[in-house]
N, C-alpha and C positions, 0 to 999 in steps of 0.2 A: 689679209690674213690667209695663211696657207693651212690647209687641212692635211694632217699627216695620215697616211693610209697604212694599214697593216699589210705589209708585203712580205710574203714568205721568201726567205733566201733560198734560191735554187742552187743545188750542188751540181756541178758538171758531171754528166753521165759519160762513162767510158765505154760501156757495152750493155746490151740486153741479151741475156743468155736464156735459151729455151731448152729444157731437158725433160725427159721422161724417166722418172726414177721410181723403183718399186717402193711401196709404202713401208716405212720403218726400216729400210735397208740402205740408207744413204751412207756410203763409206768413201774415204778419200782415194779410192781406186777408180779406174775408168768406169763410166764416162764422167763422173763428177769431178775427180781430181784434175785431169788435164784441162777441163773446161773452165774451172775456177782458178786454177793455178796460173794460167797465163795472164790473168788480171791481178795476180798477187792478193787474192782474197783469202780470208781465214777459212780453211776447209773444215776444221773441226767444229767451229762455231756454226757453220751451215749445216753440217751433218747432225749435230745435236738438236738444233732448232727444227729442222725438217722432220727428224724422227719423232720429236715430241708432238709436232702438229699432226702427223699422220698415224699416230698410234691407235686411233679408233678404227682404222681400216684394217682389213685382213692383210697379212703379209703377202708380198708379191703382187699387190694391186698396183697397176701402172698409174702413177700420178704425174700429171703435167705440172711443171714448175717453171715460172718465169722469174729470172734473177736479174735485177738491175744493179750493175756494178758502177760505182762512182769513182771519180779520179783520186779521191783520198783513201782508196783501198777499203771502203766500206761497201755494204750491199744491203738491199732489201729484196724480199722475194714473196711471191704469191703462189699458193698451191691451189690448183683446180682439181675437181673431181675427175675420175677416169673418163675416157672418151665414150661417146655414145656407141661407137662400134663395139667396144669392149663389153658394155652393158648388154647390147643386143645379142652378142655371141653367147654370153652367159645365160641370158633368158631363154634363148633358143636351144641351148645345149649343143652348140656346134663349135668346131675349131676354126673354121674360116668360112667366108661367104661363098656365094655361087661363082663358078667360073664364067657363067653366062647369065647375068642378072636380066630379068625380064623374060627369059626363056626357061630357065631351070629354077624351081623353087626348092631350096634346101631345107627349110623348116618353117614353122608358123609360131607366132606369138599372139597374145590377145591384146585388146585395147587397155586392159588393166596393167599389163606389163609396160606398155608405152607411157601410161599415166604415172606409174611409179618411177620410171626413168626420168620423166619430165620434172617430177617433184625434186629429185636429187640434183638434176642439172640446173634447176632454177636458183640454187644457192651459189652457183659460179659467178664470179665478178662480171663477166661479160653478158650474162643472161638475166641479171636481176631486173632489168627494165622490161623484159619481154613477158607477155601473158603466157599462162600455162597452155592455152590452146595453140599459140604460135610455136611453142617448144614442141608440143605433141606433133604438129604437122611436120616440123623439121625432122623429128625422130622417125615418123612414118616414111618420109622420103628417103632417109638414110637406110631404113630397113628394106625398102623396095630396091635400092641400088645394090644391096648386098644379097638379094635373092631370098629375103625373109618375108613371108606373107603375113600381113596383119589382119586378124579375123576378130569378130565380136566375141565369140566363145569357142573354145576348143571342143 
């Protein structure tokens, strides 16, 4: 007697495309148009879906998106929250990090800022298995490499 197993049929992947697109501002113009057009993907469908998924964010928030293009000209995509460096620059109120991290401190943030950023980043697909403490340690390391000092209270 043979036991039939439930096996998902895998579609052949033609490409994995990684883009950074402003929230709610996906248009079939560069960088989205050429990246998806070369794989003959439906640009308008992507733009509508992406803009609908990112409408809760402020406009011009840079969102990382990973698009999986399949051979049959269909696609799936996942949207991640903005990068840790973007959140840190916003919390510190600076435009860019230090030119000499470890030597020059450009700004300071509190542990409360770090915790809030960690709570936001924990919802990302790659960080769901990590503890909040591990994410906080990673954010503190990123802040140090940008020349941002993390203090208990300002």
